PyMOL Python script that loads the backbone (N, CA, C, O; Angstrom):
from pymol import cmd

cmd.read_pdbstr("""\
ATOM      1  N   MET A   1     -92.520  21.671   4.813  1.00  0.00           N
ATOM      2  CA  MET A   1     -91.972  20.354   4.210  1.00  0.00           C
ATOM      3  C   MET A   1     -91.111  20.609   3.032  1.00  0.00           C
ATOM      4  O   MET A   1     -90.272  19.767   2.714  1.00  0.00           O
ATOM      5  N   SER A   2     -91.270  21.839   2.280  1.00  0.00           N
ATOM      6  CA  SER A   2     -90.366  21.938   1.061  1.00  0.00           C
ATOM      7  C   SER A   2     -88.982  22.290   1.549  1.00  0.00           C
ATOM      8  O   SER A   2     -88.106  22.390   0.691  1.00  0.00           O
ATOM      9  N   SER A   3     -88.666  22.493   2.829  1.00  0.00           N
ATOM     10  CA  SER A   3     -87.363  22.772   3.206  1.00  0.00           C
ATOM     11  C   SER A   3     -86.613  21.496   3.411  1.00  0.00           C
ATOM     12  O   SER A   3     -85.383  21.452   3.365  1.00  0.00           O
ATOM     13  N   GLU A   4     -87.373  20.461   3.638  1.00  0.00           N
ATOM     14  CA  GLU A   4     -86.714  18.996   3.708  1.00  0.00           C
ATOM     15  C   GLU A   4     -86.349  18.466   2.369  1.00  0.00           C
ATOM     16  O   GLU A   4     -85.462  17.613   2.379  1.00  0.00           O
ATOM     17  N   LYS A   5     -86.750  18.729   1.453  1.00  0.00           N
ATOM     18  CA  LYS A   5     -86.545  18.188  -0.066  1.00  0.00           C
ATOM     19  C   LYS A   5     -85.143  18.618  -0.363  1.00  0.00           C
ATOM     20  O   LYS A   5     -84.344  17.726  -0.648  1.00  0.00           O
ATOM     21  N   PRO A   6     -84.733  19.852  -0.335  1.00  0.00           N
ATOM     22  CA  PRO A   6     -83.281  20.210  -0.721  1.00  0.00           C
ATOM     23  C   PRO A   6     -82.277  19.347   0.153  1.00  0.00           C
ATOM     24  O   PRO A   6     -81.279  18.839  -0.359  1.00  0.00           O
ATOM     25  N   GLU A   7     -82.575  19.211   1.444  1.00  0.00           N
ATOM     26  CA  GLU A   7     -81.768  18.624   2.218  1.00  0.00           C
ATOM     27  C   GLU A   7     -81.480  17.254   1.814  1.00  0.00           C
ATOM     28  O   GLU A   7     -80.330  16.826   1.713  1.00  0.00           O
ATOM     29  N   ALA A   8     -82.655  16.485   1.556  1.00  0.00           N
ATOM     30  CA  ALA A   8     -82.577  15.084   1.093  1.00  0.00           C
ATOM     31  C   ALA A   8     -81.918  14.999  -0.276  1.00  0.00           C
ATOM     32  O   ALA A   8     -81.240  14.000  -0.520  1.00  0.00           O
ATOM     33  N   ASN A   9     -82.050  15.925  -1.166  1.00  0.00           N
ATOM     34  CA  ASN A   9     -81.241  16.024  -2.468  1.00  0.00           C
ATOM     35  C   ASN A   9     -79.859  16.257  -2.262  1.00  0.00           C
ATOM     36  O   ASN A   9     -79.029  15.803  -3.049  1.00  0.00           O
ATOM     37  N   ALA A  10     -79.539  16.935  -1.259  1.00  0.00           N
ATOM     38  CA  ALA A  10     -78.120  17.218  -0.955  1.00  0.00           C
ATOM     39  C   ALA A  10     -77.419  15.911  -0.378  1.00  0.00           C
ATOM     40  O   ALA A  10     -76.305  15.539  -0.747  1.00  0.00           O
ATOM     41  N   ASP A  11     -78.168  15.285   0.531  1.00  0.00           N
ATOM     42  CA  ASP A  11     -77.709  14.048   1.093  1.00  0.00           C
ATOM     43  C   ASP A  11     -77.447  12.973   0.095  1.00  0.00           C
ATOM     44  O   ASP A  11     -76.467  12.238   0.223  1.00  0.00           O
ATOM     45  N   ASP A  12     -78.304  12.850  -0.915  1.00  0.00           N
ATOM     46  CA  ASP A  12     -78.307  12.061  -2.006  1.00  0.00           C
ATOM     47  C   ASP A  12     -77.233  12.298  -3.002  1.00  0.00           C
ATOM     48  O   ASP A  12     -76.613  11.348  -3.480  1.00  0.00           O
ATOM     49  N   THR A  13     -76.957  13.684  -3.375  1.00  0.00           N
ATOM     50  CA  THR A  13     -75.852  13.998  -4.058  1.00  0.00           C
ATOM     51  C   THR A  13     -74.639  13.836  -3.416  1.00  0.00           C
ATOM     52  O   THR A  13     -73.654  13.647  -4.130  1.00  0.00           O
ATOM     53  N   HIS A  14     -74.498  13.873  -2.157  1.00  0.00           N
ATOM     54  CA  HIS A  14     -73.367  13.600  -1.499  1.00  0.00           C
ATOM     55  C   HIS A  14     -72.833  12.289  -1.388  1.00  0.00           C
ATOM     56  O   HIS A  14     -71.653  11.945  -1.450  1.00  0.00           O
ATOM     57  N   ALA A  15     -74.077  11.450  -1.179  1.00  0.00           N
ATOM     58  CA  ALA A  15     -73.808   9.887  -1.156  1.00  0.00           C
ATOM     59  C   ALA A  15     -73.363   9.492  -2.637  1.00  0.00           C
ATOM     60  O   ALA A  15     -72.431   8.697  -2.757  1.00  0.00           O
ATOM     61  N   SER A  16     -73.885   9.926  -3.580  1.00  0.00           N
ATOM     62  CA  SER A  16     -73.552   9.652  -4.992  1.00  0.00           C
ATOM     63  C   SER A  16     -72.130  10.075  -5.313  1.00  0.00           C
ATOM     64  O   SER A  16     -71.403   9.286  -5.915  1.00  0.00           O
ATOM     65  N   GLU A  17     -71.679  11.300  -4.940  1.00  0.00           N
ATOM     66  CA  GLU A  17     -70.382  11.730  -5.073  1.00  0.00           C
ATOM     67  C   GLU A  17     -69.398  10.836  -4.292  1.00  0.00           C
ATOM     68  O   GLU A  17     -68.312  10.590  -4.818  1.00  0.00           O
ATOM     69  N   GLU A  18     -69.671  10.366  -3.162  1.00  0.00           N
ATOM     70  CA  GLU A  18     -68.923   9.598  -2.201  1.00  0.00           C
ATOM     71  C   GLU A  18     -68.789   8.146  -2.938  1.00  0.00           C
ATOM     72  O   GLU A  18     -67.681   7.612  -2.993  1.00  0.00           O
ATOM     73  N   THR A  19     -69.778   7.607  -3.423  1.00  0.00           N
ATOM     74  CA  THR A  19     -69.741   6.390  -4.146  1.00  0.00           C
ATOM     75  C   THR A  19     -68.791   6.454  -5.471  1.00  0.00           C
ATOM     76  O   THR A  19     -67.996   5.574  -5.798  1.00  0.00           O
ATOM     77  N   LYS A  20     -69.017   7.591  -6.117  1.00  0.00           N
ATOM     78  CA  LYS A  20     -68.262   7.814  -7.287  1.00  0.00           C
ATOM     79  C   LYS A  20     -66.733   7.855  -6.871  1.00  0.00           C
ATOM     80  O   LYS A  20     -65.887   7.296  -7.568  1.00  0.00           O
ATOM     81  N   ARG A  21     -66.439   8.479  -5.812  1.00  0.00           N
ATOM     82  CA  ARG A  21     -64.920   8.642  -5.459  1.00  0.00           C
ATOM     83  C   ARG A  21     -64.359   7.355  -5.007  1.00  0.00           C
ATOM     84  O   ARG A  21     -63.208   6.992  -5.248  1.00  0.00           O
ATOM     85  N   LYS A  22     -65.331   6.612  -4.265  1.00  0.00           N
ATOM     86  CA  LYS A  22     -64.838   5.200  -4.025  1.00  0.00           C
ATOM     87  C   LYS A  22     -64.407   4.375  -5.215  1.00  0.00           C
ATOM     88  O   LYS A  22     -63.327   3.795  -5.337  1.00  0.00           O
ATOM     89  N   PHE A  23     -65.380   4.407  -6.050  1.00  0.00           N
ATOM     90  CA  PHE A  23     -65.276   3.691  -7.307  1.00  0.00           C
ATOM     91  C   PHE A  23     -63.872   4.035  -8.103  1.00  0.00           C
ATOM     92  O   PHE A  23     -63.109   3.196  -8.584  1.00  0.00           O
ATOM     93  N   ARG A  24     -63.716   5.432  -8.128  1.00  0.00           N
ATOM     94  CA  ARG A  24     -62.452   5.888  -8.932  1.00  0.00           C
ATOM     95  C   ARG A  24     -61.204   5.251  -8.021  1.00  0.00           C
ATOM     96  O   ARG A  24     -60.245   4.650  -8.507  1.00  0.00           O
ATOM     97  N   GLU A  25     -61.375   5.459  -6.867  1.00  0.00           N
ATOM     98  CA  GLU A  25     -60.020   5.070  -6.054  1.00  0.00           C
ATOM     99  C   GLU A  25     -59.881   3.531  -6.274  1.00  0.00           C
ATOM    100  O   GLU A  25     -58.756   3.054  -6.422  1.00  0.00           O
ATOM    101  N   ALA A  26     -60.905   2.804  -6.299  1.00  0.00           N
ATOM    102  CA  ALA A  26     -60.918   1.325  -6.572  1.00  0.00           C
ATOM    103  C   ALA A  26     -60.202   0.907  -7.908  1.00  0.00           C
ATOM    104  O   ALA A  26     -59.414  -0.021  -8.090  1.00  0.00           O
ATOM    105  N   LEU A  27     -60.683   1.836  -8.791  1.00  0.00           N
ATOM    106  CA  LEU A  27     -60.058   1.644 -10.258  1.00  0.00           C
ATOM    107  C   LEU A  27     -58.714   1.972 -10.242  1.00  0.00           C
ATOM    108  O   LEU A  27     -57.930   1.202 -10.797  1.00  0.00           O
ATOM    109  N   GLU A  28     -58.279   3.043  -9.670  1.00  0.00           N
ATOM    110  CA  GLU A  28     -56.859   3.344  -9.574  1.00  0.00           C
ATOM    111  C   GLU A  28     -56.013   2.417  -8.816  1.00  0.00           C
ATOM    112  O   GLU A  28     -54.851   2.270  -9.197  1.00  0.00           O
ATOM    113  N   ARG A  29     -56.441   1.768  -7.786  1.00  0.00           N
ATOM    114  CA  ARG A  29     -55.672   0.690  -7.073  1.00  0.00           C
ATOM    115  C   ARG A  29     -55.640  -0.532  -8.192  1.00  0.00           C
ATOM    116  O   ARG A  29     -54.572  -1.101  -8.417  1.00  0.00           O
ATOM    117  N   LYS A  30     -56.679  -0.857  -8.785  1.00  0.00           N
ATOM    118  CA  LYS A  30     -56.843  -1.914  -9.665  1.00  0.00           C
ATOM    119  C   LYS A  30     -55.706  -1.654 -10.894  1.00  0.00           C
ATOM    120  O   LYS A  30     -54.992  -2.571 -11.299  1.00  0.00           O
ATOM    121  N   LYS A  31     -55.645  -0.422 -11.373  1.00  0.00           N
ATOM    122  CA  LYS A  31     -54.664  -0.377 -12.461  1.00  0.00           C
ATOM    123  C   LYS A  31     -53.348  -0.283 -11.909  1.00  0.00           C
ATOM    124  O   LYS A  31     -52.488  -0.735 -12.664  1.00  0.00           O
ATOM    125  N   GLN A  32     -52.916   0.181 -10.784  1.00  0.00           N
ATOM    126  CA  GLN A  32     -51.691   0.070 -10.231  1.00  0.00           C
ATOM    127  C   GLN A  32     -51.284  -1.452  -9.966  1.00  0.00           C
ATOM    128  O   GLN A  32     -50.129  -1.827 -10.168  1.00  0.00           O
ATOM    129  N   GLN A  33     -52.197  -2.239  -9.543  1.00  0.00           N
ATOM    130  CA  GLN A  33     -51.816  -3.661  -9.367  1.00  0.00           C
ATOM    131  C   GLN A  33     -51.595  -4.356 -10.683  1.00  0.00           C
ATOM    132  O   GLN A  33     -50.779  -5.276 -10.742  1.00  0.00           O
ATOM    133  N   SER A  34     -52.269  -3.974 -11.736  1.00  0.00           N
ATOM    134  CA  SER A  34     -52.001  -4.870 -12.911  1.00  0.00           C
ATOM    135  C   SER A  34     -50.847  -4.230 -13.783  1.00  0.00           C
ATOM    136  O   SER A  34     -50.582  -4.757 -14.863  1.00  0.00           O
ATOM    137  N   GLN A  35     -50.214  -3.216 -13.397  1.00  0.00           N
ATOM    138  CA  GLN A  35     -49.009  -2.705 -14.188  1.00  0.00           C
ATOM    139  C   GLN A  35     -48.014  -3.638 -13.885  1.00  0.00           C
ATOM    140  O   GLN A  35     -47.787  -4.008 -12.733  1.00  0.00           O
ATOM    141  N   GLY A  36     -47.333  -4.087 -15.001  1.00  0.00           N
ATOM    142  CA  GLY A  36     -46.118  -4.796 -14.905  1.00  0.00           C
ATOM    143  C   GLY A  36     -46.464  -6.330 -14.777  1.00  0.00           C
ATOM    144  O   GLY A  36     -45.540  -7.138 -14.683  1.00  0.00           O
ATOM    145  N   LYS A  37     -47.658  -6.707 -14.770  1.00  0.00           N
ATOM    146  CA  LYS A  37     -47.969  -8.090 -14.596  1.00  0.00           C
ATOM    147  C   LYS A  37     -48.131  -8.848 -15.815  1.00  0.00           C
ATOM    148  O   LYS A  37     -48.082 -10.078 -15.822  1.00  0.00           O
ATOM    149  N   GLY A  38     -48.349  -8.052 -16.984  1.00  0.00           N
ATOM    150  CA  GLY A  38     -48.887  -8.559 -18.296  1.00  0.00           C
ATOM    151  C   GLY A  38     -47.633  -9.243 -19.064  1.00  0.00           C
ATOM    152  O   GLY A  38     -46.487  -8.878 -18.804  1.00  0.00           O
ATOM    153  N   THR A  39     -47.855 -10.073 -19.850  1.00  0.00           N
ATOM    154  CA  THR A  39     -46.780 -10.737 -20.613  1.00  0.00           C
ATOM    155  C   THR A  39     -46.796 -10.098 -21.925  1.00  0.00           C
ATOM    156  O   THR A  39     -47.860 -10.004 -22.537  1.00  0.00           O
ATOM    157  N   ASP A  40     -45.679  -9.643 -22.417  1.00  0.00           N
ATOM    158  CA  ASP A  40     -45.662  -8.853 -23.760  1.00  0.00           C
ATOM    159  C   ASP A  40     -45.023  -9.710 -24.700  1.00  0.00           C
ATOM    160  O   ASP A  40     -44.737  -9.254 -25.807  1.00  0.00           O
ATOM    161  N   HIS A  41     -44.729 -11.035 -24.371  1.00  0.00           N
ATOM    162  CA  HIS A  41     -43.970 -11.815 -25.277  1.00  0.00           C
ATOM    163  C   HIS A  41     -42.705 -11.082 -25.885  1.00  0.00           C
ATOM    164  O   HIS A  41     -42.516 -10.950 -27.094  1.00  0.00           O
ATOM    165  N   LEU A  42     -41.866 -10.622 -24.886  1.00  0.00           N
ATOM    166  CA  LEU A  42     -40.704  -9.837 -25.331  1.00  0.00           C
ATOM    167  C   LEU A  42     -39.644 -10.822 -25.880  1.00  0.00           C
ATOM    168  O   LEU A  42     -38.752 -10.418 -26.625  1.00  0.00           O
ATOM    169  N   ASP A  43     -39.744 -12.058 -25.524  1.00  0.00           N
ATOM    170  CA  ASP A  43     -38.822 -13.058 -26.083  1.00  0.00           C
ATOM    171  C   ASP A  43     -38.809 -13.412 -27.524  1.00  0.00           C
ATOM    172  O   ASP A  43     -37.906 -14.041 -28.075  1.00  0.00           O
ATOM    173  N   GLY A  44     -40.024 -12.897 -28.162  1.00  0.00           N
ATOM    174  CA  GLY A  44     -40.437 -13.134 -29.612  1.00  0.00           C
ATOM    175  C   GLY A  44     -40.803 -14.478 -29.863  1.00  0.00           C
ATOM    176  O   GLY A  44     -40.879 -14.833 -31.039  1.00  0.00           O
ATOM    177  N   GLU A  45     -41.073 -15.388 -28.841  1.00  0.00           N
ATOM    178  CA  GLU A  45     -41.535 -16.539 -29.047  1.00  0.00           C
ATOM    179  C   GLU A  45     -43.071 -16.774 -28.810  1.00  0.00           C
ATOM    180  O   GLU A  45     -43.600 -16.382 -27.771  1.00  0.00           O
ATOM    181  N   SER A  46     -43.818 -17.462 -29.856  1.00  0.00           N
ATOM    182  CA  SER A  46     -45.168 -17.604 -29.743  1.00  0.00           C
ATOM    183  C   SER A  46     -45.413 -18.655 -28.741  1.00  0.00           C
ATOM    184  O   SER A  46     -44.555 -19.491 -28.458  1.00  0.00           O
ATOM    185  N   ALA A  47     -46.773 -18.607 -28.115  1.00  0.00           N
ATOM    186  CA  ALA A  47     -47.189 -19.628 -27.080  1.00  0.00           C
ATOM    187  C   ALA A  47     -47.571 -20.841 -27.870  1.00  0.00           C
ATOM    188  O   ALA A  47     -47.570 -21.947 -27.328  1.00  0.00           O
ATOM    189  N   ILE A  48     -47.946 -20.662 -29.313  1.00  0.00           N
ATOM    190  CA  ILE A  48     -48.342 -21.767 -30.059  1.00  0.00           C
ATOM    191  C   ILE A  48     -47.213 -22.412 -30.913  1.00  0.00           C
ATOM    192  O   ILE A  48     -46.550 -21.700 -31.668  1.00  0.00           O
ATOM    193  N   HIS A  49     -46.967 -23.846 -30.798  1.00  0.00           N
ATOM    194  CA  HIS A  49     -45.956 -24.412 -31.510  1.00  0.00           C
ATOM    195  C   HIS A  49     -46.570 -25.433 -32.383  1.00  0.00           C
ATOM    196  O   HIS A  49     -47.436 -26.165 -31.903  1.00  0.00           O
ATOM    197  N   ALA A  50     -46.218 -25.552 -33.588  1.00  0.00           N
ATOM    198  CA  ALA A  50     -46.423 -26.667 -34.490  1.00  0.00           C
ATOM    199  C   ALA A  50     -48.042 -26.783 -34.648  1.00  0.00           C
ATOM    200  O   ALA A  50     -48.627 -27.849 -34.460  1.00  0.00           O
ATOM    201  N   ALA A  51     -48.709 -25.570 -35.015  1.00  0.00           N
ATOM    202  CA  ALA A  51     -50.089 -25.400 -35.092  1.00  0.00           C
ATOM    203  C   ALA A  51     -50.647 -26.270 -36.211  1.00  0.00           C
ATOM    204  O   ALA A  51     -51.768 -26.770 -36.111  1.00  0.00           O
ATOM    205  N   HIS A  52     -49.875 -26.451 -37.267  1.00  0.00           N
ATOM    206  CA  HIS A  52     -50.412 -27.163 -38.432  1.00  0.00           C
ATOM    207  C   HIS A  52     -49.969 -28.616 -38.821  1.00  0.00           C
ATOM    208  O   HIS A  52     -50.243 -29.207 -39.866  1.00  0.00           O
ATOM    209  N   GLY A  53     -49.226 -29.066 -37.759  1.00  0.00           N
ATOM    210  CA  GLY A  53     -48.611 -30.625 -37.898  1.00  0.00           C
ATOM    211  C   GLY A  53     -47.504 -30.470 -38.817  1.00  0.00           C
ATOM    212  O   GLY A  53     -47.082 -29.416 -39.292  1.00  0.00           O
ATOM    213  N   PRO A  54     -47.014 -31.850 -39.044  1.00  0.00           N
ATOM    214  CA  PRO A  54     -45.919 -31.940 -39.911  1.00  0.00           C
ATOM    215  C   PRO A  54     -46.049 -31.344 -41.263  1.00  0.00           C
ATOM    216  O   PRO A  54     -47.161 -31.536 -41.756  1.00  0.00           O
ATOM    217  N   ALA A  55     -45.209 -30.666 -42.004  1.00  0.00           N
ATOM    218  CA  ALA A  55     -45.579 -30.105 -43.350  1.00  0.00           C
ATOM    219  C   ALA A  55     -45.276 -31.366 -44.359  1.00  0.00           C
ATOM    220  O   ALA A  55     -45.834 -31.363 -45.456  1.00  0.00           O
ATOM    221  N   SER A  56     -44.476 -32.348 -44.032  1.00  0.00           N
ATOM    222  CA  SER A  56     -44.258 -33.578 -44.826  1.00  0.00           C
ATOM    223  C   SER A  56     -45.631 -34.325 -45.282  1.00  0.00           C
ATOM    224  O   SER A  56     -45.742 -34.952 -46.335  1.00  0.00           O
ATOM    225  N   HIS A  57     -46.583 -34.165 -44.383  1.00  0.00           N
ATOM    226  CA  HIS A  57     -47.783 -35.030 -44.589  1.00  0.00           C
ATOM    227  C   HIS A  57     -48.734 -34.317 -45.757  1.00  0.00           C
ATOM    228  O   HIS A  57     -49.236 -33.203 -45.611  1.00  0.00           O
ATOM    229  N   GLN A  58     -48.885 -35.094 -46.861  1.00  0.00           N
ATOM    230  CA  GLN A  58     -50.060 -34.524 -47.744  1.00  0.00           C
ATOM    231  C   GLN A  58     -51.278 -34.950 -47.605  1.00  0.00           C
ATOM    232  O   GLN A  58     -51.475 -36.160 -47.493  1.00  0.00           O
ATOM    233  N   ARG A  59     -52.253 -34.105 -47.587  1.00  0.00           N
ATOM    234  CA  ARG A  59     -53.609 -34.575 -47.367  1.00  0.00           C
ATOM    235  C   ARG A  59     -54.109 -35.215 -48.419  1.00  0.00           C
ATOM    236  O   ARG A  59     -53.768 -34.863 -49.548  1.00  0.00           O
ATOM    237  N   GLU A  60     -55.043 -36.310 -48.214  1.00  0.00           N
ATOM    238  CA  GLU A  60     -55.586 -37.087 -49.235  1.00  0.00           C
ATOM    239  C   GLU A  60     -56.940 -36.712 -49.448  1.00  0.00           C
ATOM    240  O   GLU A  60     -57.643 -36.615 -48.442  1.00  0.00           O
ATOM    241  N   PHE A  61     -57.487 -36.464 -50.655  1.00  0.00           N
ATOM    242  CA  PHE A  61     -58.744 -36.224 -50.976  1.00  0.00           C
ATOM    243  C   PHE A  61     -59.459 -37.334 -51.642  1.00  0.00           C
ATOM    244  O   PHE A  61     -58.856 -37.821 -52.599  1.00  0.00           O
ATOM    245  N   ARG A  62     -60.541 -37.810 -51.365  1.00  0.00           N
ATOM    246  CA  ARG A  62     -61.274 -38.857 -52.103  1.00  0.00           C
ATOM    247  C   ARG A  62     -62.592 -38.394 -52.256  1.00  0.00           C
ATOM    248  O   ARG A  62     -63.206 -37.724 -51.426  1.00  0.00           O
ATOM    249  N   ARG A  63     -63.091 -38.859 -53.586  1.00  0.00           N
ATOM    250  CA  ARG A  63     -64.559 -38.651 -53.877  1.00  0.00           C
ATOM    251  C   ARG A  63     -65.445 -39.462 -53.128  1.00  0.00           C
ATOM    252  O   ARG A  63     -65.069 -40.587 -52.800  1.00  0.00           O
ATOM    253  N   LYS A  64     -66.498 -39.076 -52.829  1.00  0.00           N
ATOM    254  CA  LYS A  64     -67.578 -39.892 -52.194  1.00  0.00           C
ATOM    255  C   LYS A  64     -68.030 -40.994 -53.267  1.00  0.00           C
ATOM    256  O   LYS A  64     -68.410 -40.644 -54.384  1.00  0.00           O
ATOM    257  N   SER A  65     -67.980 -42.224 -52.916  1.00  0.00           N
ATOM    258  CA  SER A  65     -68.435 -43.264 -53.863  1.00  0.00           C
ATOM    259  C   SER A  65     -69.776 -43.679 -53.728  1.00  0.00           C
ATOM    260  O   SER A  65     -70.253 -43.804 -52.600  1.00  0.00           O
ATOM    261  N   GLY A  66     -70.518 -43.935 -54.856  1.00  0.00           N
ATOM    262  CA  GLY A  66     -71.828 -44.456 -54.846  1.00  0.00           C
ATOM    263  C   GLY A  66     -72.823 -43.227 -54.656  1.00  0.00           C
ATOM    264  O   GLY A  66     -72.453 -42.053 -54.633  1.00  0.00           O
ATOM    265  N   GLY A  67     -74.038 -43.631 -54.532  1.00  0.00           N
ATOM    266  CA  GLY A  67     -74.832 -42.414 -54.327  1.00  0.00           C
ATOM    267  C   GLY A  67     -76.340 -42.749 -54.297  1.00  0.00           C
ATOM    268  O   GLY A  67     -77.168 -41.853 -54.134  1.00  0.00           O
TER     269      GLY A  67
END
""", "prot")
cmd.dss("prot")
cmd.show_as("cartoon", "prot")
cmd.util.cbc("prot")
cmd.orient("prot")
């Protein structure tokens, strides 16, 4: 029976290495697909326009009346 355990461990190790290899290959494919698809804002223009509203509008502060 002791001769079966090393074989089982060898199979588990082989399966683990095979799984790791598959994950590495999938990760490489994912990296290759994502290259060149990102937006770098090379035009220098932000995606956000007029974030603060018109500058001519002055905010009005009032005290709370009564109490």
